[in-house]
C-alpha positions as CSV (number, residue, x, y, z in Angstrom):
1,M,-30.9,72.5,12.0
2,S,-29.6,70.2,9.2
3,K,-27.0,67.6,9.9
4,H,-23.5,68.4,8.5
5,F,-21.6,65.6,6.9
6,R,-17.9,65.1,6.1
7,A,-17.2,66.1,2.5
8,W,-17.0,63.3,-0.1
9,K,-13.8,64.1,-2.0
10,I,-14.3,61.6,-4.8
11,D,-13.7,64.1,-7.6
12,E,-10.9,66.1,-5.8
13,A,-7.4,65.8,-7.3
14,Q,-4.5,65.2,-5.0
15,L,-1.7,67.8,-5.0
16,L,1.0,65.1,-4.7
17,P,0.8,61.7,-6.3
18,P,0.5,59.1,-3.5
19,S,2.7,56.0,-3.2
20,V,0.9,52.7,-3.9
21,Q,1.9,51.7,-0.3
22,D,0.0,54.6,1.2
23,Y,-3.3,52.8,0.8
24,V,-2.3,49.8,2.8
25,P,-1.9,49.9,6.6
26,E,1.5,49.6,8.0
27,D,0.7,46.3,9.8
28,H,-1.1,44.6,6.9
29,L,0.0,41.1,5.9
30,S,0.8,42.1,2.4
31,R,3.4,44.6,3.6
32,F,5.0,41.9,5.7
33,I,5.1,39.5,2.7
34,V,6.7,42.2,0.5
35,A,9.4,42.9,3.1
36,L,10.0,39.2,3.6
37,V,10.4,38.5,-0.1
38,R,12.7,41.5,-0.7
39,E,14.9,41.1,2.3
40,S,14.8,37.5,3.6
41,L,13.9,35.0,1.0
42,D,16.4,33.6,-1.5
43,L,14.9,33.6,-5.0
44,S,18.1,33.1,-6.9
45,E,16.9,29.7,-8.3
46,I,13.9,31.4,-9.9
47,A,15.9,34.4,-11.1
48,A,18.7,32.2,-12.6
49,S,16.2,30.5,-14.9
50,Y,15.8,33.7,-16.9
51,R,18.4,34.0,-19.6
52,G,18.9,36.2,-22.6
53,G,17.8,39.8,-23.2
54,L,15.5,39.2,-26.2
55,G,11.7,39.8,-26.1
56,Q,9.5,41.6,-23.6
57,P,11.1,41.9,-20.1
58,P,9.4,39.4,-17.7
59,F,7.8,40.5,-14.5
60,H,10.3,40.6,-11.6
61,P,10.5,37.2,-9.7
62,D,10.1,39.1,-6.4
63,L,6.8,40.7,-7.5
64,M,5.4,37.4,-8.8
65,T,6.4,35.5,-5.7
66,A,5.0,38.1,-3.4
67,L,1.8,38.2,-5.4
68,L,1.3,34.4,-5.2
69,L,2.2,34.2,-1.5
70,N,-0.2,37.0,-0.7
71,G,-2.9,35.2,-2.7
72,Y,-2.4,31.9,-0.8
73,A,-2.2,33.7,2.6
74,S,-5.5,35.6,1.7
75,G,-7.4,32.5,0.5
76,I,-7.2,33.4,-3.2
77,Y,-5.6,30.6,-5.2
78,S,-6.9,30.8,-8.8
79,S,-4.7,32.8,-11.2
80,R,-7.8,34.5,-12.6
81,R,-8.9,35.6,-9.1
82,I,-5.4,36.8,-8.2
83,A,-5.2,38.9,-11.4
84,R,-8.7,40.4,-10.7
85,A,-7.6,41.2,-7.1
86,A,-4.5,43.0,-8.5
87,E,-7.0,45.4,-10.2
88,E,-9.5,45.7,-7.4
89,R,-7.8,45.1,-3.9
90,A,-5.5,47.6,-2.4
91,D,-3.1,45.1,-1.0
92,F,-2.7,43.3,-4.3
93,M,-2.5,46.6,-6.2
94,M,0.3,47.7,-3.8
95,I,2.3,44.5,-4.7
96,V,2.1,44.9,-8.5
97,A,2.4,48.8,-8.2
98,G,-0.3,49.2,-10.9
99,D,1.5,46.9,-13.4
100,V,-1.0,44.0,-13.4
101,P,0.2,40.7,-14.8
102,D,-2.2,38.7,-17.0
103,F,-3.8,35.6,-15.4
104,R,-1.9,33.5,-17.9
105,T,1.4,35.0,-16.8
106,I,0.6,34.2,-13.1
107,S,-0.4,30.7,-14.0
108,D,2.7,30.1,-16.2
109,F,4.9,31.5,-13.4
110,R,3.5,29.1,-10.9
111,K,3.8,26.1,-13.2
112,R,7.3,27.0,-14.3
113,H,8.7,27.6,-10.9
114,L,6.5,25.2,-8.9
115,K,9.5,23.3,-7.4
116,A,11.3,26.4,-6.3
117,L,8.1,27.9,-4.9
118,S,7.5,24.8,-2.8
119,G,11.1,25.0,-1.6
120,L,10.3,28.3,0.1
121,F,8.6,26.3,2.9
122,L,12.0,25.5,4.4
123,Q,13.2,29.1,4.3
124,V,10.0,30.4,6.0
125,L,10.1,27.5,8.5
126,K,13.7,28.5,9.5
127,L,12.6,32.1,10.0
128,C,9.8,30.8,12.2
129,A,12.2,28.8,14.3
130,K,14.6,31.8,14.5
131,A,11.6,33.8,15.8
132,G,11.0,31.2,18.5
133,L,7.8,29.9,17.1
134,A,8.9,26.3,16.8
135,K,10.2,24.8,20.0
136,L,9.7,21.1,19.1
137,G,8.6,20.3,22.6
138,H,5.4,18.6,21.5
139,V,4.5,18.0,17.9
140,A,1.1,16.7,16.7
141,L,0.7,14.8,13.4
142,D,-2.5,14.3,11.4
143,G,-3.8,14.0,7.8
144,T,-6.7,15.6,6.0
145,K,-8.4,14.5,2.8
146,I,-8.6,17.2,0.1
147,K,-10.4,16.9,-3.2
148,A,-8.4,16.6,-6.4
149,N,-9.0,18.7,-9.5
150,A,-11.1,15.8,-10.8
151,S,-14.6,14.4,-10.3
152,K,-15.1,10.9,-8.8
153,H,-17.7,10.4,-11.5
154,K,-14.8,10.4,-14.1
155,A,-13.4,7.3,-12.6
156,M,-14.0,3.7,-13.8
157,S,-13.4,0.3,-12.3
158,Y,-11.2,-2.3,-14.0
159,A,-14.2,-4.6,-14.6
160,R,-16.2,-1.7,-16.2
161,M,-13.1,-0.8,-18.3
162,Q,-13.0,-4.3,-19.8
163,Q,-16.7,-4.2,-20.5
164,R,-16.6,-0.7,-22.0
165,E,-13.5,-1.5,-24.1
166,A,-15.3,-4.4,-25.8
167,E,-18.4,-2.2,-26.4
168,L,-16.3,0.7,-27.9
169,Q,-14.2,-1.7,-30.0
170,A,-17.4,-3.4,-31.4
171,E,-18.8,0.0,-32.3
172,V,-15.6,1.1,-34.1
173,D,-15.3,-2.3,-35.9
174,R,-18.9,-2.0,-37.1
175,W,-18.4,1.4,-38.6
176,L,-15.1,0.4,-40.3
177,A,-16.7,-2.7,-41.8
178,A,-19.7,-0.7,-43.1
179,A,-17.4,2.0,-44.5
180,E,-15.2,-0.5,-46.3
181,A,-18.2,-2.2,-47.9
182,A,-19.8,1.0,-49.1
183,D,-16.6,2.7,-50.2
184,A,-16.9,1.7,-53.8
185,Q,-20.5,2.9,-54.1
186,E,-20.0,6.3,-52.5
187,D,-17.2,7.7,-54.6
188,G,-19.6,9.7,-56.7
189,L,-21.3,11.2,-53.6
190,H,-18.2,12.6,-52.0
191,G,-16.9,14.6,-54.9
192,A,-13.3,15.9,-54.3
193,K,-13.1,14.1,-50.9
194,R,-11.6,10.7,-50.5
195,G,-14.8,9.3,-49.1
196,D,-13.0,7.6,-46.2
197,E,-12.8,10.5,-43.7
198,M,-13.6,9.4,-40.2
199,P,-16.7,11.1,-38.8
200,T,-16.4,13.2,-35.7
201,W,-18.4,10.7,-33.6
202,I,-16.2,7.8,-34.5
203,A,-13.0,9.8,-34.0
204,D,-14.2,10.7,-30.5
205,K,-15.0,7.0,-29.7
206,A,-11.5,6.0,-31.0
207,K,-9.9,8.6,-28.6
208,R,-12.0,7.3,-25.7
209,L,-11.0,3.8,-26.5
210,A,-7.3,4.7,-26.5
211,K,-7.7,6.6,-23.2
212,L,-9.5,3.7,-21.7
213,R,-6.8,1.2,-22.8
214,E,-4.2,3.5,-21.3
215,A,-6.0,3.6,-17.9
216,K,-6.5,-0.2,-18.1
217,A,-2.8,-0.8,-18.8
218,A,-1.9,1.5,-15.8
219,L,-4.0,-0.6,-13.5
220,E,-2.5,-3.8,-14.8
221,A,1.0,-2.4,-14.3
222,E,0.2,-1.3,-10.7
223,A,-1.2,-4.8,-9.9
224,K,1.8,-6.5,-11.4
225,A,4.2,-4.3,-9.4
226,A,2.3,-5.0,-6.2
227,A,2.4,-8.7,-6.8
228,E,6.2,-8.6,-7.5
229,A,6.8,-6.6,-4.3
230,E,4.7,-9.1,-2.3
231,A,6.7,-12.0,-3.9
232,R,10.0,-10.4,-2.9
233,A,8.8,-9.8,0.7
234,R,7.8,-13.5,0.9
235,A,11.1,-14.6,-0.4
236,E,13.0,-12.4,2.1
237,A,10.9,-13.7,5.0
238,E,11.6,-17.3,3.8
239,E,15.3,-16.6,3.7
240,K,15.2,-15.1,7.3
241,R,13.3,-18.2,8.5
242,K,15.9,-20.5,7.0
243,A,18.8,-18.5,8.4
244,A,17.2,-18.6,11.9
245,G,16.6,-22.4,11.6
246,R,12.9,-22.1,12.3
247,K,10.5,-24.8,11.0
248,K,7.9,-23.8,8.4
249,S,4.4,-23.7,9.8
250,G,1.1,-23.8,8.0
251,K,0.3,-24.3,4.3
252,T,2.3,-22.6,1.6
253,P,0.3,-19.6,0.4
254,A,-0.7,-19.3,-3.2
255,P,1.5,-17.0,-5.3
256,P,0.4,-13.4,-5.4
257,D,-2.1,-12.6,-8.1
258,D,-0.9,-10.0,-10.6
259,A,-4.4,-9.4,-12.1
260,P,-6.0,-6.1,-11.0
261,D,-8.9,-6.1,-8.6
262,P,-12.1,-5.8,-10.6
263,K,-13.1,-2.9,-8.3
264,A,-9.8,-1.1,-8.7
265,Q,-10.5,2.3,-10.2
266,K,-8.6,4.9,-12.3
267,N,-9.7,8.5,-12.8
268,F,-9.5,9.8,-16.4
269,T,-9.1,13.5,-15.3
270,D,-6.3,13.0,-12.7
271,P,-5.2,9.4,-12.9
272,E,-2.9,9.8,-9.9
273,S,-5.7,10.8,-7.6
274,R,-7.7,8.2,-5.6
275,I,-11.1,7.6,-4.1
276,L,-10.7,8.3,-0.4
277,K,-13.1,8.0,2.5
278,S,-13.5,11.3,4.4
279,K,-15.8,12.7,7.0
280,D,-18.0,14.0,4.1
281,G,-18.2,10.7,2.4
282,F,-16.0,9.4,-0.5
283,I,-14.1,11.9,-2.5
284,Q,-11.7,11.9,-5.4
285,G,-8.6,13.4,-3.8
286,Y,-5.3,13.2,-1.9
287,N,-4.3,12.6,1.7
288,A,-2.4,15.8,2.9
289,Q,-0.2,15.3,5.9
290,A,1.2,17.8,8.4
291,A,3.3,17.8,11.6
292,V,2.5,20.9,13.7
293,D,4.5,22.3,16.6
294,G,2.6,23.0,19.8
295,E,4.2,26.4,20.5
296,A,2.5,28.5,17.8
297,Q,0.8,26.0,15.4
298,I,3.7,26.2,13.0
299,I,3.8,23.4,10.4
300,V,7.3,21.9,10.8
301,A,7.0,19.1,8.2
302,H,4.5,18.1,5.5
303,G,3.7,15.4,3.1
304,L,1.1,14.1,0.7
305,T,0.0,10.6,-0.3
306,Q,-2.5,8.9,-2.5
307,S,-3.3,6.4,0.2
308,T,-6.3,6.7,2.5
309,S,-4.1,5.2,5.3
310,D,-1.8,7.2,7.6
311,H,0.3,4.2,8.8
312,D,3.2,4.8,6.4
313,Q,3.4,8.6,7.0
314,L,4.5,8.9,10.6
315,V,8.2,8.0,10.2
316,G,8.5,10.2,7.1
317,L,7.0,13.2,8.9
318,V,9.2,12.8,12.0
319,D,12.3,12.4,10.0
320,G,11.2,15.4,7.9
321,I,11.2,17.5,11.1
322,E,14.8,16.7,11.8
323,A,15.8,17.2,8.2
324,N,14.1,20.7,8.2
325,L,15.3,22.0,11.6
326,G,18.2,19.8,12.5
327,R,16.7,18.4,15.7
328,K,14.0,16.0,16.8
329,P,10.9,16.8,18.8
330,K,10.7,15.6,22.4
331,E,7.1,14.3,22.1
332,A,4.8,13.5,19.2
333,S,1.1,12.7,19.3
334,A,-1.1,11.2,16.6
335,D,-4.5,9.5,16.3
336,S,-5.1,5.8,15.9
337,G,-4.6,5.9,12.1
338,Y,-0.8,6.0,12.8
339,L,-0.8,3.1,15.3
340,S,1.4,0.1,14.5
341,E,4.2,-1.8,16.3
342,A,6.7,-0.6,13.6
343,N,5.8,3.0,14.1
344,L,6.0,2.8,17.9
345,A,9.4,1.0,17.6
346,A,10.6,3.7,15.2
347,M,9.6,6.5,17.7
348,H,11.4,4.8,20.6
349,A,14.5,4.2,18.4
350,R,14.6,8.0,17.7
351,G,14.3,8.9,21.3
352,I,10.9,10.6,20.9
353,A,8.1,10.0,23.4
354,P,5.1,8.8,21.4
355,Y,1.4,9.4,22.3
356,I,-0.5,7.5,19.7
357,A,-4.2,6.5,20.3
358,T,-5.0,2.8,20.4
359,G,-8.7,3.4,19.8
360,R,-11.0,6.1,18.6
361,A,-10.5,9.8,19.4
362,K,-13.1,9.9,22.2
363,H,-11.5,6.9,23.9
364,P,-7.8,6.9,22.8
365,A,-6.9,4.1,25.3
366,D,-9.6,1.7,24.0
367,D,-9.1,-0.7,21.1
368,A,-12.0,-2.9,19.8
369,R,-9.8,-4.4,17.1
370,G,-7.7,-6.5,19.5
371,R,-4.9,-6.0,22.0
372,G,-2.1,-5.8,19.6
373,G,1.6,-6.3,20.2
374,P,3.6,-5.5,23.3
375,L,4.3,-1.8,22.3
376,T,0.7,-1.3,21.6
377,Q,-0.3,-2.7,24.9
378,A,2.2,-0.5,26.7
379,M,0.9,2.5,24.9
380,R,-2.7,1.6,25.9
381,S,-1.6,1.3,29.5
382,K,0.3,4.6,29.3
383,L,-2.8,6.6,27.9
384,R,-5.2,4.9,30.3
385,R,-3.0,5.6,33.3
386,A,-2.7,9.3,32.6
387,G,-6.4,9.7,31.8
388,W,-7.4,13.3,31.0
389,R,-3.9,14.5,32.0
390,S,-2.4,12.5,29.1
391,R,-0.2,14.5,26.7
392,Y,-2.3,13.0,24.0
393,R,-5.0,15.5,24.7
394,L,-2.7,18.2,23.1
395,R,-3.1,16.6,19.6
396,K,-6.5,17.9,18.8
397,Q,-5.9,21.4,20.0
398,I,-2.6,21.7,18.0
399,V,-3.0,20.1,14.6
400,E,-6.8,20.1,13.9
401,P,-7.1,23.9,14.1
402,V,-4.4,24.2,11.4
403,F,-6.5,22.2,9.0
404,G,-9.5,24.3,10.0
405,Q,-7.6,27.5,9.2
406,I,-6.5,26.2,5.8
407,K,-9.8,24.7,4.7
408,Q,-12.3,26.9,6.4
409,A,-10.8,30.3,7.2
410,R,-8.8,30.5,3.9
411,G,-11.3,28.4,2.0
412,F,-9.0,25.8,0.4
413,R,-11.2,22.9,-0.5
414,Q,-9.7,21.5,-3.7
415,F,-6.3,21.4,-5.3
416,L,-5.9,23.3,-8.5
417,L,-3.1,21.2,-10.1
418,R,-3.2,17.6,-11.2
419,G,-0.7,14.8,-10.7
420,V,0.8,13.8,-7.3
421,D,4.1,15.7,-7.7
422,K,2.4,18.9,-8.6
423,V,-0.2,18.5,-5.9
424,R,2.5,17.8,-3.4
425,A,4.2,21.1,-4.3
426,E,0.9,22.9,-4.1
427,W,0.4,21.5,-0.6
428,A,3.9,22.8,0.3
429,M,2.8,26.3,-0.9
430,L,-0.3,26.1,1.3
431,C,1.9,25.1,4.3
432,T,4.3,28.0,3.5
433,A,1.4,30.5,3.4
434,H,0.1,29.2,6.8
435,N,3.5,29.7,8.4
436,L,3.7,33.1,6.9
437,V,0.5,34.2,8.5
438,K,1.7,32.9,11.9
439,L,5.1,34.6,11.5
440,A,3.4,37.9,10.5
441,K,1.2,37.8,13.7
442,A,4.2,37.2,15.9
443,A,6.3,40.0,14.2
């Protein structure tokens, strides 16, 4: 007896035309995003930027916002891949309702409204807090290094810039001298042309020389600004010493050098990115920061810096939590990268109980670099006294899975945009998408 199979109805026409939403399950993330965009998010800032009735009508801001948010929440970030998904994937097809925007339209919408899109983080965060997903009992802070849209091999040190500048200038000068000497003899060979056109190769070298000088000037300006800041700090410290009547001890330090470090580097593709040390070695990238609530792993504050150090990020993140939600967390934990006397004092001044490691992650109460100040010593004793029961142990299970979900589960390994302001807005969109996924699961 032959086996009977269910009929394959690929060629069968449907009596009634289906709705685009019929092909997406009721509990699918894309349906939640569409409902959220249409009913809860305020997109008036985006809509107000469109004026005049001339030309082809633009795509609706709700459609484009939902399309981008669904892409980021699904691990699809490129405008080309989002446009392709709108033709091939049911959830994206449901959002665009068969009217697929071109990838350039998607890219231009993101660039044009980047600031407003990054501002959606606060709206989504407040919805998470309203749903009871952000209690602010214990908040964990951490940073992760993410590659920039630039190769570290496109960076050059200041010393190499000086050497290469001289080499390029010599090549350009040699060609110009030779061209000037031979100009009178070559008029007959060039016909209607002037005879002094710059060859393609020399024009390229001239552009490279200009770009190199621009990067070199930027490094010099940064070094000068750093030297001036250090000089001001020394002057303020000297005034405080005189006002306190304390005697001057030790030798007078040499004035700060305003010359760039020969090893200081500048990248030609994304000049604002930096060489950072990560677990995978040195990368050209940015240091993305997040403060995560322990209740449901909701990101309650975010930041992004060019520096490999986390020291200067703790106070900004903690203050960002209060600015976003109107209240402070009761406890905050962070690894040893955030440890400093100033940070511990700032936490105590804000009435927040800090749990900051004084050593490496496996031994948070150890510190091979020295005993530190009184607040550091008190923190070391506090962690050592609690042992495995310390609240510090919550840090790893709260914040590190969030970075794993963003980088591994949703596959975000490299920023698409360039420049620290644009990258900072892109990180805000990633944090928004993360919170959206958490909110959808709790709904």
